[in-house]
Backbone and ligand atoms as CSV (ligand in chain L), in Angstrom:
chain,resi,resn,atom,element,x,y,z
A,1,MET,N,N,0.818,-1.281,0.014
A,1,MET,CA,C,0.087,0.010,-0.022
A,1,MET,C,C,0.894,1.245,-0.027
A,2,ASP,N,N,0.151,2.311,-0.406
A,2,ASP,CA,C,1.062,3.673,-0.409
A,2,ASP,C,C,1.445,3.985,1.081
A,3,PRO,N,N,2.840,4.018,1.108
A,3,PRO,CA,C,3.499,4.369,2.569
A,3,PRO,C,C,2.753,5.621,3.194
A,4,ALA,N,N,2.412,6.750,2.383
A,4,ALA,CA,C,1.879,7.896,2.957
A,4,ALA,C,C,0.544,7.578,3.638
A,5,ASP,N,N,-0.270,6.814,2.915
A,5,ASP,CA,C,-1.573,6.311,3.470
A,5,ASP,C,C,-1.318,5.491,4.708
A,6,ARG,N,N,-0.402,4.575,4.682
A,6,ARG,CA,C,-0.164,3.703,5.852
A,6,ARG,C,C,0.115,4.665,7.267
A,7,ASP,N,N,1.097,5.619,6.834
A,7,ASP,CA,C,1.458,6.351,7.915
A,7,ASP,C,C,0.330,7.215,8.429
A,8,LEU,N,N,-0.611,7.798,7.536
A,8,LEU,CA,C,-1.564,8.619,7.907
A,8,LEU,C,C,-2.497,7.791,8.854
A,9,PHE,N,N,-2.920,6.448,8.420
A,9,PHE,CA,C,-3.766,5.714,9.205
A,9,PHE,C,C,-3.098,5.486,10.565
A,10,LEU,N,N,-1.854,5.190,10.741
A,10,LEU,CA,C,-1.243,4.917,11.936
A,10,LEU,C,C,-1.329,6.175,12.800
A,11,GLN,N,N,-1.131,7.435,12.175
A,11,GLN,CA,C,-1.269,8.717,13.049
A,11,GLN,C,C,-2.629,8.695,13.711
A,12,PHE,N,N,-3.603,8.335,12.877
A,12,PHE,CA,C,-5.036,8.441,13.380
A,12,PHE,C,C,-5.130,7.470,14.595
A,13,LEU,N,N,-4.598,6.352,14.490
A,13,LEU,CA,C,-4.604,5.384,15.730
A,13,LEU,C,C,-3.916,5.840,16.818
A,14,TRP,N,N,-2.964,6.497,16.577
A,14,TRP,CA,C,-1.915,6.987,17.648
A,14,TRP,C,C,-2.316,8.290,18.292
A,15,THR,N,N,-3.479,8.831,17.919
A,15,THR,CA,C,-4.053,10.163,18.485
A,15,THR,C,C,-4.221,9.859,19.936
A,16,ARG,N,N,-4.339,8.534,20.375
A,16,ARG,CA,C,-4.648,8.332,21.895
A,16,ARG,C,C,-3.478,7.506,22.357
A,17,ASP,N,N,-2.854,8.083,23.358
A,17,ASP,CA,C,-1.926,7.403,24.097
A,17,ASP,C,C,-2.238,7.671,25.593
A,18,GLU,N,N,-1.339,8.412,26.310
A,18,GLU,CA,C,-1.466,8.716,27.687
A,18,GLU,C,C,-2.596,9.810,27.548
A,19,THR,N,N,-2.572,10.672,26.547
A,19,THR,CA,C,-3.621,11.697,26.305
A,19,THR,C,C,-4.187,11.505,25.029
A,20,ASP,N,N,-5.348,12.287,24.816
A,20,ASP,CA,C,-5.999,12.223,23.604
A,20,ASP,C,C,-5.921,13.431,22.910
A,21,SER,N,N,-5.430,13.498,21.601
A,21,SER,CA,C,-5.105,14.534,20.957
A,21,SER,C,C,-6.292,15.048,20.020
A,22,ILE,N,N,-7.516,14.346,20.063
A,22,ILE,CA,C,-8.671,14.882,19.365
A,22,ILE,C,C,-9.849,14.879,20.078
A,23,ASP,N,N,-9.855,15.062,21.476
A,23,ASP,CA,C,-11.044,14.844,22.296
A,23,ASP,C,C,-11.751,16.191,22.567
A,24,THR,N,N,-11.403,17.278,21.934
A,24,THR,CA,C,-12.160,18.529,22.002
A,24,THR,C,C,-12.267,19.063,20.592
A,25,PRO,N,N,-13.156,20.023,20.285
A,25,PRO,CA,C,-13.336,20.415,18.957
A,25,PRO,C,C,-11.950,21.293,18.548
A,26,GLY,N,N,-11.401,22.041,19.460
A,26,GLY,CA,C,-10.132,22.799,19.193
A,26,GLY,C,C,-8.944,21.795,18.882
A,27,LYS,N,N,-8.869,20.616,19.644
A,27,LYS,CA,C,-7.855,19.809,19.476
A,27,LYS,C,C,-8.036,19.091,18.162
A,28,LEU,N,N,-9.288,18.638,17.925
A,28,LEU,CA,C,-9.480,17.940,16.632
A,28,LEU,C,C,-9.244,18.812,15.401
A,29,LYS,N,N,-9.622,20.018,15.471
A,29,LYS,CA,C,-9.302,21.016,14.407
A,29,LYS,C,C,-7.833,21.118,14.149
A,30,ASP,N,N,-7.085,21.257,15.306
A,30,ASP,CA,C,-5.677,21.602,15.157
A,30,ASP,C,C,-4.961,20.200,14.461
A,31,TRP,N,N,-5.393,19.099,14.947
A,31,TRP,CA,C,-4.776,17.918,14.511
A,31,TRP,C,C,-5.169,17.726,12.950
A,32,LEU,N,N,-6.388,17.902,12.586
A,32,LEU,CA,C,-6.726,17.845,11.018
A,32,LEU,C,C,-6.090,18.937,10.297
A,33,THR,N,N,-6.114,20.175,10.641
A,33,THR,CA,C,-5.503,21.136,9.910
A,33,THR,C,C,-4.009,21.077,9.874
A,34,GLY,N,N,-3.417,20.411,10.823
A,34,GLY,CA,C,-1.805,20.300,10.859
A,34,GLY,C,C,-1.487,19.294,9.769
A,35,LEU,N,N,-2.398,18.370,9.533
A,35,LEU,CA,C,-2.040,17.322,8.611
A,35,LEU,C,C,-2.660,17.798,7.161
A,36,GLY,N,N,-3.174,19.018,7.045
A,36,GLY,CA,C,-3.579,19.504,5.779
A,36,GLY,C,C,-4.919,18.720,5.266
A,37,MET,N,N,-5.687,18.108,6.352
A,37,MET,CA,C,-6.794,17.433,5.931
A,37,MET,C,C,-8.086,18.213,6.170
A,38,LEU,N,N,-7.920,19.379,6.699
A,38,LEU,CA,C,-9.211,20.350,6.849
A,38,LEU,C,C,-8.718,21.705,6.762
A,39,ASP,N,N,-9.579,22.573,6.122
A,39,ASP,CA,C,-9.387,24.012,6.004
A,39,ASP,C,C,-9.474,24.658,7.273
A,40,GLY,N,N,-8.549,25.682,7.496
A,40,GLY,CA,C,-8.604,26.398,8.781
A,40,GLY,C,C,-10.015,27.103,9.135
A,41,ASP,N,N,-10.727,27.424,8.047
A,41,ASP,CA,C,-11.969,28.259,8.329
A,41,ASP,C,C,-13.195,27.259,8.626
A,42,GLU,N,N,-12.943,26.028,8.517
A,42,GLU,CA,C,-14.147,24.990,8.930
A,42,GLU,C,C,-14.462,24.985,10.362
A,43,ALA,N,N,-15.708,24.943,10.572
A,43,ALA,CA,C,-16.089,24.890,12.009
A,43,ALA,C,C,-15.972,23.507,12.418
A,44,VAL,N,N,-15.673,23.213,13.709
A,44,VAL,CA,C,-15.530,21.855,14.168
A,44,VAL,C,C,-16.421,21.710,15.445
A,45,THR,N,N,-17.194,20.870,15.531
A,45,THR,CA,C,-18.392,20.676,16.553
A,45,THR,C,C,-18.170,19.505,17.597
A,46,GLU,N,N,-18.865,19.576,18.715
A,46,GLU,CA,C,-18.674,18.355,19.681
A,46,GLU,C,C,-19.083,17.007,18.920
A,47,ASP,N,N,-20.228,17.222,18.045
A,47,ASP,CA,C,-20.561,15.984,17.163
A,47,ASP,C,C,-19.492,15.447,16.317
A,48,ASP,N,N,-18.638,16.361,15.811
A,48,ASP,CA,C,-17.443,15.891,14.975
A,48,ASP,C,C,-16.423,15.186,15.700
A,49,VAL,N,N,-16.407,15.655,17.101
A,49,VAL,CA,C,-15.477,15.040,17.946
A,49,VAL,C,C,-15.978,13.450,18.357
A,50,ARG,N,N,-17.154,13.554,18.490
A,50,ARG,CA,C,-17.789,12.143,18.777
A,50,ARG,C,C,-17.675,11.172,17.613
A,51,LEU,N,N,-17.880,11.637,16.391
A,51,LEU,CA,C,-17.780,10.958,15.121
A,51,LEU,C,C,-16.233,10.505,15.010
A,52,ALA,N,N,-15.326,11.307,15.335
A,52,ALA,CA,C,-13.917,11.091,15.172
A,52,ALA,C,C,-13.465,9.979,16.186
A,53,ARG,N,N,-14.036,10.150,17.444
A,53,ARG,CA,C,-13.603,9.060,18.414
A,53,ARG,C,C,-14.358,7.734,18.136
A,54,HIS,N,N,-15.475,7.704,17.680
A,54,HIS,CA,C,-16.037,6.573,17.325
A,54,HIS,C,C,-15.293,5.832,16.005
A,55,SER,N,N,-15.059,6.729,15.189
A,55,SER,CA,C,-14.229,6.129,13.893
A,55,SER,C,C,-12.956,5.552,14.219
A,56,ARG,N,N,-12.312,6.216,15.235
A,56,ARG,CA,C,-10.875,5.712,15.774
A,56,ARG,C,C,-11.166,4.442,16.570
A,57,ALA,N,N,-12.129,4.383,17.334
A,57,ALA,CA,C,-12.367,3.087,18.061
A,57,ALA,C,C,-12.639,1.969,17.186
A,58,ALA,N,N,-13.430,2.215,15.974
A,58,ALA,CA,C,-13.731,1.311,14.951
A,58,ALA,C,C,-12.286,0.771,14.269
A,59,ALA,N,N,-11.574,1.798,13.845
A,59,ALA,CA,C,-10.252,1.510,13.240
A,59,ALA,C,C,-9.261,0.654,14.067
A,60,ARG,N,N,-9.362,1.010,15.463
A,60,ARG,CA,C,-8.522,0.178,16.596
A,60,ARG,C,C,-9.276,-1.175,16.618
A,61,ALA,N,N,-10.487,-1.149,16.585
A,61,ALA,CA,C,-11.113,-2.483,16.775
A,61,ALA,C,C,-10.833,-3.582,15.721
A,62,MET,N,N,-10.511,-2.879,14.524
A,62,MET,CA,C,-10.160,-3.881,13.360
A,62,MET,C,C,-8.877,-4.292,13.516
A,63,CYS,N,N,-7.969,-3.404,14.050
A,63,CYS,CA,C,-6.532,-3.896,14.296
A,63,CYS,C,C,-6.539,-4.998,15.388
A,64,VAL,N,N,-7.272,-4.951,16.346
A,64,VAL,CA,C,-7.380,-6.124,17.354
A,64,VAL,C,C,-7.898,-7.187,16.747
A,65,ALA,N,N,-8.862,-7.052,15.938
A,65,ALA,CA,C,-9.445,-8.199,15.122
A,65,ALA,C,C,-8.321,-8.973,14.161
A,66,ASN,N,N,-7.514,-8.057,13.701
A,66,ASN,CA,C,-6.499,-8.594,12.811
A,66,ASN,C,C,-5.350,-9.309,13.585
A,67,SER,N,N,-5.301,-9.082,14.745
A,67,SER,CA,C,-4.364,-9.710,15.865
A,67,SER,C,C,-5.112,-11.128,16.335
A,68,GLY,N,N,-6.290,-11.338,15.779
A,68,GLY,CA,C,-6.811,-12.723,16.081
A,68,GLY,C,C,-7.852,-12.813,17.310
A,69,TYR,N,N,-8.431,-11.414,17.564
A,69,TYR,CA,C,-9.375,-11.240,18.596
A,69,TYR,C,C,-10.750,-11.076,17.880
A,70,PRO,N,N,-11.822,-11.325,18.686
A,70,PRO,CA,C,-13.216,-10.950,18.030
A,70,PRO,C,C,-13.322,-9.642,17.776
A,71,LEU,N,N,-14.054,-9.215,16.714
A,71,LEU,CA,C,-14.376,-7.922,16.419
A,71,LEU,C,C,-15.374,-7.301,17.237
A,72,ASP,N,N,-15.091,-6.076,17.890
A,72,ASP,CA,C,-15.981,-5.418,18.665
A,72,ASP,C,C,-17.301,-5.113,17.924
A,73,PRO,N,N,-18.477,-5.604,18.506
A,73,PRO,CA,C,-19.648,-5.439,17.608
A,73,PRO,C,C,-20.244,-4.115,17.184
A,74,ARG,N,N,-19.641,-3.033,18.054
A,74,ARG,CA,C,-19.924,-1.677,17.751
A,74,ARG,C,C,-19.276,-1.087,16.479
A,75,THR,N,N,-18.183,-1.945,16.049
A,75,THR,CA,C,-17.549,-1.517,14.819
A,75,THR,C,C,-18.327,-1.277,13.632
A,76,HIS,N,N,-19.212,-2.019,13.443
A,76,HIS,CA,C,-20.293,-1.977,12.263
A,76,HIS,C,C,-21.010,-0.709,12.291
A,77,LEU,N,N,-21.695,-0.409,13.393
A,77,LEU,CA,C,-22.305,0.931,13.594
A,77,LEU,C,C,-21.562,2.157,13.256
A,78,ALA,N,N,-20.299,2.063,13.836
A,78,ALA,CA,C,-19.495,3.325,13.709
A,78,ALA,C,C,-19.138,3.444,12.214
A,79,ILE,N,N,-18.708,2.523,11.526
A,79,ILE,CA,C,-18.460,2.563,10.100
A,79,ILE,C,C,-19.681,2.975,9.308
A,80,GLU,N,N,-20.916,2.422,9.598
A,80,GLU,CA,C,-22.156,2.838,8.942
A,80,GLU,C,C,-22.390,4.235,9.217
A,81,GLU,N,N,-22.110,4.848,10.383
A,81,GLU,CA,C,-22.407,6.262,10.636
A,81,GLU,C,C,-21.474,7.106,9.861
A,82,LEU,N,N,-20.203,6.850,9.930
A,82,LEU,CA,C,-19.279,7.620,9.118
A,82,LEU,C,C,-19.638,7.700,7.677
A,83,ASN,N,N,-19.980,6.486,7.187
A,83,ASN,CA,C,-20.114,6.258,5.707
A,83,ASN,C,C,-21.525,7.047,5.302
A,84,ALA,N,N,-22.454,7.136,6.180
A,84,ALA,CA,C,-23.580,7.822,6.021
A,84,ALA,C,C,-23.302,9.373,6.044
A,85,ARG,N,N,-22.442,9.826,6.913
A,85,ARG,CA,C,-22.209,11.236,6.835
A,85,ARG,C,C,-21.251,11.775,5.861
A,86,ALA,N,N,-20.462,10.811,5.319
A,86,ALA,CA,C,-19.516,11.219,4.263
A,86,ALA,C,C,-19.305,9.888,3.336
A,87,PRO,N,N,-20.270,9.694,2.544
A,87,PRO,CA,C,-20.213,8.271,1.759
A,87,PRO,C,C,-18.889,8.362,0.725
A,88,LEU,N,N,-18.355,7.247,0.818
A,88,LEU,CA,C,-17.234,6.927,-0.124
A,88,LEU,C,C,-17.748,6.997,-1.620
A,89,LYS,N,N,-16.897,7.570,-2.555
A,89,LYS,CA,C,-17.320,7.794,-3.918
A,89,LYS,C,C,-16.540,6.906,-4.619
A,90,VAL,N,N,-16.987,6.222,-5.703
A,90,VAL,CA,C,-16.208,5.430,-6.631
A,90,VAL,C,C,-15.811,6.308,-7.905
A,91,THR,N,N,-14.601,6.332,-8.180
A,91,THR,CA,C,-14.139,7.271,-9.274
A,91,THR,C,C,-13.122,6.467,-10.085
A,92,ALA,N,N,-12.851,7.056,-11.333
A,92,ALA,CA,C,-11.886,6.397,-12.091
A,92,ALA,C,C,-10.413,6.670,-11.602
A,93,GLY,N,N,-9.656,5.745,-11.594
A,93,GLY,CA,C,-8.257,5.802,-11.071
A,93,GLY,C,C,-7.399,6.482,-12.192
A,94,PRO,N,N,-6.290,7.081,-11.820
A,94,PRO,CA,C,-5.389,7.804,-12.537
A,94,PRO,C,C,-4.872,6.954,-13.719
A,95,ALA,N,N,-4.630,5.571,-13.421
A,95,ALA,CA,C,-4.079,4.733,-14.535
A,95,ALA,C,C,-5.082,3.679,-14.886
A,96,GLY,N,N,-6.455,4.224,-14.984
A,96,GLY,CA,C,-7.426,3.241,-15.429
A,96,GLY,C,C,-7.955,2.479,-14.033
A,97,GLY,N,N,-8.941,1.666,-14.177
A,97,GLY,CA,C,-9.608,1.060,-13.126
A,97,GLY,C,C,-10.379,1.993,-12.186
A,98,LEU,N,N,-10.692,1.472,-11.026
A,98,LEU,CA,C,-11.462,2.272,-10.240
A,98,LEU,C,C,-10.904,2.530,-8.882
A,99,ARG,N,N,-11.225,3.643,-8.185
A,99,ARG,CA,C,-10.688,3.843,-6.813
A,99,ARG,C,C,-11.818,4.566,-6.066
A,100,VAL,N,N,-11.699,4.381,-4.593
A,100,VAL,CA,C,-12.740,5.076,-3.777
A,100,VAL,C,C,-12.008,6.257,-3.236
A,101,GLU,N,N,-12.815,7.414,-3.080
A,101,GLU,CA,C,-12.448,8.696,-2.465
A,101,GLU,C,C,-13.475,9.028,-1.526
A,102,PRO,N,N,-13.072,9.952,-0.521
A,102,PRO,CA,C,-14.029,10.237,0.558
A,102,PRO,C,C,-14.884,11.305,-0.153
A,103,GLY,N,N,-16.290,11.213,0.262
A,103,GLY,CA,C,-17.270,12.266,-0.166
A,103,GLY,C,C,-17.541,13.149,1.080
A,104,GLY,N,N,-18.658,13.762,0.867
A,104,GLY,CA,C,-19.144,14.823,2.075
A,104,GLY,C,C,-18.203,15.954,2.195
A,105,SER,N,N,-18.288,16.637,3.354
A,105,SER,CA,C,-17.419,17.864,3.494
A,105,SER,C,C,-17.090,17.966,4.998
A,106,GLY,N,N,-16.290,18.707,5.290
A,106,GLY,CA,C,-15.732,19.143,6.597
A,106,GLY,C,C,-15.104,18.030,7.331
A,107,VAL,N,N,-15.305,17.874,8.682
A,107,VAL,CA,C,-14.553,16.743,9.431
A,107,VAL,C,C,-15.057,15.415,8.971
A,108,PRO,N,N,-16.380,15.122,8.640
A,108,PRO,CA,C,-16.765,13.775,8.090
A,108,PRO,C,C,-15.920,13.405,6.898
A,109,ARG,N,N,-15.672,14.302,6.063
A,109,ARG,CA,C,-14.927,13.982,4.745
A,109,ARG,C,C,-13.503,13.605,5.188
A,110,ALA,N,N,-12.965,14.501,6.084
A,110,ALA,CA,C,-11.453,14.148,6.516
A,110,ALA,C,C,-11.467,12.777,7.038
A,111,LEU,N,N,-12.452,12.503,8.101
A,111,LEU,CA,C,-12.466,11.077,8.589
A,111,LEU,C,C,-12.704,9.959,7.580
A,112,ALA,N,N,-13.440,10.315,6.673
A,112,ALA,CA,C,-13.838,9.270,5.643
A,112,ALA,C,C,-12.521,8.931,4.748
A,113,ARG,N,N,-11.560,9.725,4.782
A,113,ARG,CA,C,-10.223,9.510,4.166
A,113,ARG,C,C,-9.509,8.335,4.777
A,114,PHE,N,N,-9.864,8.092,6.050
A,114,PHE,CA,C,-9.225,6.913,6.770
A,114,PHE,C,C,-9.944,5.569,6.319
A,115,LEU,N,N,-11.284,5.697,6.195
A,115,LEU,CA,C,-12.186,4.634,5.670
A,115,LEU,C,C,-11.693,4.281,4.198
A,116,ALA,N,N,-11.355,5.316,3.488
A,116,ALA,CA,C,-10.790,5.081,1.974
A,116,ALA,C,C,-9.616,4.276,2.036
A,117,ILE,N,N,-8.697,4.758,3.020
A,117,ILE,CA,C,-7.435,4.117,3.047
A,117,ILE,C,C,-7.501,2.576,3.459
A,118,ALA,N,N,-8.399,2.373,4.651
A,118,ALA,CA,C,-8.601,0.969,4.983
A,118,ALA,C,C,-9.310,0.139,4.005
A,119,TYR,N,N,-10.150,0.803,3.215
A,119,TYR,CA,C,-10.849,-0.094,2.111
A,119,TYR,C,C,-9.806,-0.299,0.999
A,120,ARG,N,N,-8.923,0.512,0.680
A,120,ARG,CA,C,-7.896,0.200,-0.397
A,120,ARG,C,C,-6.968,-0.741,0.176
A,121,ALA,N,N,-6.542,-0.616,1.375
A,121,ALA,CA,C,-5.680,-1.764,2.011
A,121,ALA,C,C,-6.279,-3.005,1.941
A,122,THR,N,N,-7.575,-3.069,2.339
A,122,THR,CA,C,-8.266,-4.219,2.265
A,122,THR,C,C,-8.281,-5.037,0.852
A,123,VAL,N,N,-8.616,-4.084,-0.168
A,123,VAL,CA,C,-8.590,-4.674,-1.628
A,123,VAL,C,C,-7.183,-5.151,-1.958
A,124,GLU,N,N,-6.174,-4.460,-1.565
A,124,GLU,CA,C,-4.766,-4.861,-1.716
A,124,GLU,C,C,-4.281,-5.970,-1.049
A,125,GLY,N,N,-5.038,-6.401,-0.014
A,125,GLY,CA,C,-4.827,-7.503,0.751
A,125,GLY,C,C,-3.870,-7.296,1.844
A,126,GLU,N,N,-3.685,-6.077,2.161
A,126,GLU,CA,C,-2.748,-5.692,3.193
A,126,GLU,C,C,-3.322,-5.127,4.533
A,127,PHE,N,N,-4.751,-5.068,4.536
A,127,PHE,CA,C,-5.124,-4.427,5.792
A,127,PHE,C,C,-4.944,-5.205,6.982
A,128,GLY,N,N,-4.906,-6.644,6.906
A,128,GLY,CA,C,-4.636,-7.395,7.945
A,128,GLY,C,C,-3.287,-7.195,8.555
A,129,ARG,N,N,-2.555,-6.255,7.995
A,129,ARG,CA,C,-1.085,-6.060,8.558
A,129,ARG,C,C,-1.252,-4.996,9.719
A,130,PHE,N,N,-2.364,-4.274,9.738
A,130,PHE,CA,C,-2.596,-3.282,10.774
A,130,PHE,C,C,-2.995,-4.175,11.988
A,131,LYS,N,N,-2.292,-4.078,12.991
A,131,LYS,CA,C,-2.448,-4.950,14.239
A,131,LYS,C,C,-2.296,-4.249,15.514
A,132,ALA,N,N,-2.810,-4.787,16.569
A,132,ALA,CA,C,-2.581,-4.237,17.905
A,132,ALA,C,C,-1.681,-5.416,18.568
A,133,CYS,N,N,-0.651,-4.658,19.335
A,133,CYS,CA,C,0.329,-5.394,20.021
A,133,CYS,C,C,-0.239,-6.261,21.134
A,134,GLN,N,N,0.088,-7.524,21.228
A,134,GLN,CA,C,-0.417,-8.405,22.145
A,134,GLN,C,C,0.146,-8.053,23.603
A,135,GLY,N,N,1.264,-7.298,23.608
A,135,GLY,CA,C,1.727,-6.853,24.999
A,135,GLY,C,C,1.168,-5.693,25.531
A,136,CYS,N,N,1.180,-4.520,24.704
A,136,CYS,CA,C,0.702,-3.132,25.226
A,136,CYS,C,C,-0.382,-2.704,24.647
A,137,GLY,N,N,-1.034,-3.469,23.376
A,137,GLY,CA,C,-2.181,-2.771,22.786
A,137,GLY,C,C,-1.815,-1.826,21.639
A,138,TRP,N,N,-0.618,-1.339,21.675
A,138,TRP,CA,C,-0.241,-0.290,20.633
A,138,TRP,C,C,-0.502,-0.856,19.216
A,139,ALA,N,N,-1.205,0.085,18.416
A,139,ALA,CA,C,-1.367,-0.261,17.054
A,139,ALA,C,C,-0.078,-0.138,16.240
A,140,TYR,N,N,-0.005,-1.105,15.307
A,140,TYR,CA,C,1.207,-0.968,14.328
A,140,TYR,C,C,0.979,-1.538,13.088
A,141,TYR,N,N,1.866,-1.423,12.208
A,141,TYR,CA,C,1.749,-2.063,10.865
A,141,TYR,C,C,2.947,-3.109,10.671
A,142,ASP,N,N,2.335,-4.256,10.528
A,142,ASP,CA,C,3.368,-5.479,10.494
A,142,ASP,C,C,4.058,-5.621,9.255
A,143,GLU,N,N,5.339,-5.229,9.030
A,143,GLU,CA,C,6.052,-5.238,7.761
A,143,GLU,C,C,6.820,-6.394,7.590
A,144,SER,N,N,6.610,-7.484,8.467
A,144,SER,CA,C,7.418,-8.762,8.382
A,144,SER,C,C,7.019,-9.535,7.105
A,145,LYS,N,N,7.776,-10.294,6.476
A,145,LYS,CA,C,7.575,-10.890,5.211
A,145,LYS,C,C,6.277,-11.756,5.161
A,146,ASN,N,N,6.085,-12.583,6.232
A,146,ASN,CA,C,4.799,-13.420,6.241
A,146,ASN,C,C,3.737,-12.771,7.090
A,147,GLY,N,N,3.820,-11.525,7.548
A,147,GLY,CA,C,2.798,-10.969,8.345
A,147,GLY,C,C,2.441,-11.612,9.572
A,148,SER,N,N,3.343,-12.255,10.317
A,148,SER,CA,C,3.255,-12.943,11.415
A,148,SER,C,C,3.690,-12.357,12.847
A,149,LYS,N,N,3.970,-11.116,12.664
A,149,LYS,CA,C,4.369,-10.353,14.067
A,149,LYS,C,C,3.290,-10.213,14.996
A,150,LYS,N,N,3.664,-10.336,16.323
A,150,LYS,CA,C,2.555,-10.329,17.183
A,150,LYS,C,C,2.923,-9.055,18.225
A,151,TRP,N,N,4.082,-8.428,18.098
A,151,TRP,CA,C,4.423,-7.519,19.043
A,151,TRP,C,C,4.788,-6.227,18.393
A,152,CYS,N,N,4.764,-5.131,19.026
A,152,CYS,CA,C,5.146,-3.807,18.472
A,152,CYS,C,C,6.629,-3.747,18.525
A,153,ALA,N,N,7.090,-2.531,18.274
A,153,ALA,CA,C,8.716,-2.133,18.452
A,153,ALA,C,C,9.639,-3.249,18.648
A,154,MET,N,N,9.886,-3.836,17.503
A,154,MET,CA,C,11.223,-4.825,17.472
A,154,MET,C,C,11.104,-5.836,18.615
A,155,GLY,N,N,9.912,-6.375,18.864
A,155,GLY,CA,C,9.723,-7.552,19.916
A,155,GLY,C,C,10.196,-7.099,21.350
A,156,LEU,N,N,10.061,-5.794,21.616
A,156,LEU,CA,C,10.288,-5.362,23.034
A,156,LEU,C,C,9.214,-5.884,23.901
A,157,CYS,N,N,7.925,-5.872,23.372
A,157,CYS,CA,C,6.872,-6.226,24.240
A,157,CYS,C,C,7.029,-7.639,24.308
A,158,GLY,N,N,7.299,-8.366,23.266
A,158,GLY,CA,C,7.340,-9.938,23.363
A,158,GLY,C,C,8.396,-10.229,24.417
A,159,THR,N,N,9.388,-9.680,24.422
A,159,THR,CA,C,10.589,-9.960,25.531
A,159,THR,C,C,9.947,-9.739,26.896
A,160,ARG,N,N,9.264,-8.494,26.991
A,160,ARG,CA,C,8.655,-8.238,28.310
A,160,ARG,C,C,7.648,-9.295,28.743
A,161,ALA,N,N,6.907,-9.726,27.724
A,161,ALA,CA,C,5.750,-10.673,28.122
A,161,ALA,C,C,6.429,-12.054,28.600
A,162,LYS,N,N,7.552,-12.341,27.912
A,162,LYS,CA,C,8.239,-13.636,28.232
A,162,LYS,C,C,8.782,-13.465,29.578
A,163,MET,N,N,9.431,-12.281,29.895
A,163,MET,CA,C,10.162,-12.160,31.214
A,163,MET,C,C,8.969,-12.188,32.260
A,164,LYS,N,N,7.929,-11.748,31.968
A,164,LYS,CA,C,6.888,-11.704,33.008
A,164,LYS,C,C,6.390,-13.119,33.214
A,165,ALA,N,N,6.239,-13.955,32.157
A,165,ALA,CA,C,5.727,-15.346,32.409
A,165,ALA,C,C,6.727,-16.177,33.104
A,166,TYR,N,N,8.042,-15.794,32.752
A,166,TYR,CA,C,9.159,-16.454,33.439
A,166,TYR,C,C,9.017,-16.184,34.980
A,167,ARG,N,N,8.911,-14.976,35.336
A,167,ARG,CA,C,8.897,-14.571,36.785
A,167,ARG,C,C,7.723,-15.174,37.372
A,168,GLU,N,N,6.528,-15.121,36.769
A,168,GLU,CA,C,5.306,-15.824,37.400
A,168,GLU,C,C,5.551,-17.298,37.527
A,169,ARG,N,N,6.073,-17.975,36.646
A,169,ARG,CA,C,6.378,-19.326,36.722
A,169,ARG,C,C,7.200,-19.653,37.844
A,170,LYS,N,N,8.248,-18.734,37.963
A,170,LYS,CA,C,9.208,-18.934,39.078
A,170,LYS,C,C,8.631,-18.724,40.497
A,171,LYS,N,N,7.733,-17.653,40.598
A,171,LYS,CA,C,7.042,-17.338,41.821
A,171,LYS,C,C,6.241,-18.516,42.176
A,172,ALA,N,N,5.483,-18.985,41.171
A,172,ALA,CA,C,4.498,-20.085,41.570
A,172,ALA,C,C,5.258,-21.358,41.942
A,173,GLY,N,N,6.434,-21.562,41.493
A,173,GLY,CA,C,7.227,-22.679,41.918
A,173,GLY,C,C,7.909,-22.580,43.230
A,174,ALA,N,N,8.136,-21.244,43.612
A,174,ALA,CA,C,8.932,-20.994,44.919
A,174,ALA,C,C,7.942,-21.216,46.159
L,1,ZN,ZN,ZN,3.828,-3.485,22.480
């Protein structure tokens, strides 16, 4: 998939760590305008914030499902709502064939861009590489050859999980 699209999708997933960078209209606006996804003169409402957070939760739930866990049932509703507010449009691609683009306007249109990226990645057979780390829950893109990675950041979490299991076994034995 397009590396710029991949990175943009990860940026969206990473808006929440210890803090949330899109949980007020002001913060959501700053985040979207900073990425050039929204004009500075667009109004951003509390309802936009709710839509953004639901969309992010859906994106995250799909990463968790890609890691082998059941899909959060709320995901379908979140995707339906976003697609109702800013329906994806089918257009002719630059080199023939078809592609999907976000429709709508304002914040919903900006958020629909993530839906378009996820859809394209699905068609290209690469969406399953967006995963959630089994150690810390951090979302990442699995670039390994066979797509079998389970942990984020170069196995750091995997090592931590193994150490923890080792300590627990030792404690249980003692
Ligand atoms: Zn991790």
